[in-house]
C-alpha positions as MATLAB code, in Angstrom:
seq = 'MSDSLFLQRLVNDLLDLSRLQNPDFQMEMEELNLAEVLQDTVRSAIQMARPKGVEIRLEQDVSVVPFWGLWAFAPDADDHFG';
ca = [
     -25.769  217.206   27.400;
     -23.693  216.993   30.550;
     -21.768  220.016   31.761;
     -18.432  218.262   31.269;
     -19.277  217.352   27.667;
     -20.440  220.916   27.009;
     -17.190  222.327   28.417;
     -15.121  219.840   26.411;
     -16.827  220.901   23.193;
     -16.385  224.555   24.097;
     -12.653  224.053   24.662;
     -12.357  222.161   21.357;
     -14.170  224.993   19.552;
     -11.800  227.545   21.087;
      -8.802  225.469   20.000;
     -10.211  225.334   16.459;
     -10.616  229.118   16.476;
      -7.020  229.582   17.573;
      -5.888  227.351   14.689;
      -7.873  229.516   12.283;
      -5.911  232.547   13.472;
      -2.590  230.841   12.691;
      -0.875  232.776    9.836;
       0.109  229.424    8.259;
      -3.513  228.279    8.155;
      -4.569  227.164    4.667;
      -7.806  226.148    3.019;
      -8.180  224.055   -0.084;
     -11.098  222.918   -2.194;
     -11.915  219.240   -2.018;
     -14.747  217.099   -3.302;
     -17.086  216.182   -0.448;
     -19.719  213.494   -0.332;
     -22.689  215.314    1.186;
     -24.572  212.060    1.811;
     -21.739  210.773    4.020;
     -21.493  214.059    5.908;
     -25.246  214.020    6.575;
     -25.178  210.364    7.666;
     -22.364  211.027   10.140;
     -24.138  214.101   11.503;
     -27.457  212.316   11.916;
     -25.727  209.325   13.516;
     -24.257  211.648   16.167;
     -27.585  213.404   16.710;
     -29.385  210.063   17.117;
     -27.008  209.055   19.912;
     -27.836  212.252   21.800;
     -31.574  212.166   21.053;
     -32.325  208.506   21.795;
     -31.970  208.764   25.620;
     -34.470  211.631   25.536;
     -37.019  209.614   23.568;
     -36.556  211.652   20.389;
     -36.489  209.841   17.051;
     -34.395  211.204   14.203;
     -34.433  209.786   10.695;
     -32.589  210.751    7.556;
     -34.336  210.293    4.257;
     -32.078  211.090    1.346;
     -32.097  210.891   -2.401;
     -29.540  208.315   -3.531;
     -28.768  210.454   -6.580;
     -27.044  213.125   -4.465;
     -23.731  213.915   -6.121;
     -20.507  215.052   -4.439;
     -19.827  218.779   -4.463;
     -16.799  220.969   -4.004;
     -16.378  222.446   -0.567;
     -13.726  223.902    1.656;
     -11.615  221.638    3.796;
      -9.580  223.500    6.369;
      -6.308  222.356    7.815;
      -3.371  223.695    9.748;
      -0.031  222.540    8.306;
       1.311  221.367   11.678;
      -1.835  219.544   12.787;
      -2.805  216.003   11.887;
      -6.478  216.582   12.625;
      -8.746  218.261   10.089;
     -11.773  220.350   10.762;
     -14.155  221.965    8.385;
];
């Protein structure tokens, strides 16, 4: 990972932490599709791993059911993070 990308992610993480400290910050339960979350995560990891010659595969059971999880949001922000 390049230094600029690392610093960008660090800044984004710090911004997320500051949002969590907002007194108006709320969390609510929402049904999540774990298969979709895993696919998105693996897709991102593949993009970083491929240039280094690393192969990543996701093998999943198609019977995975959605589960309830926390979805965090700040009332004044359009972007969600969890």
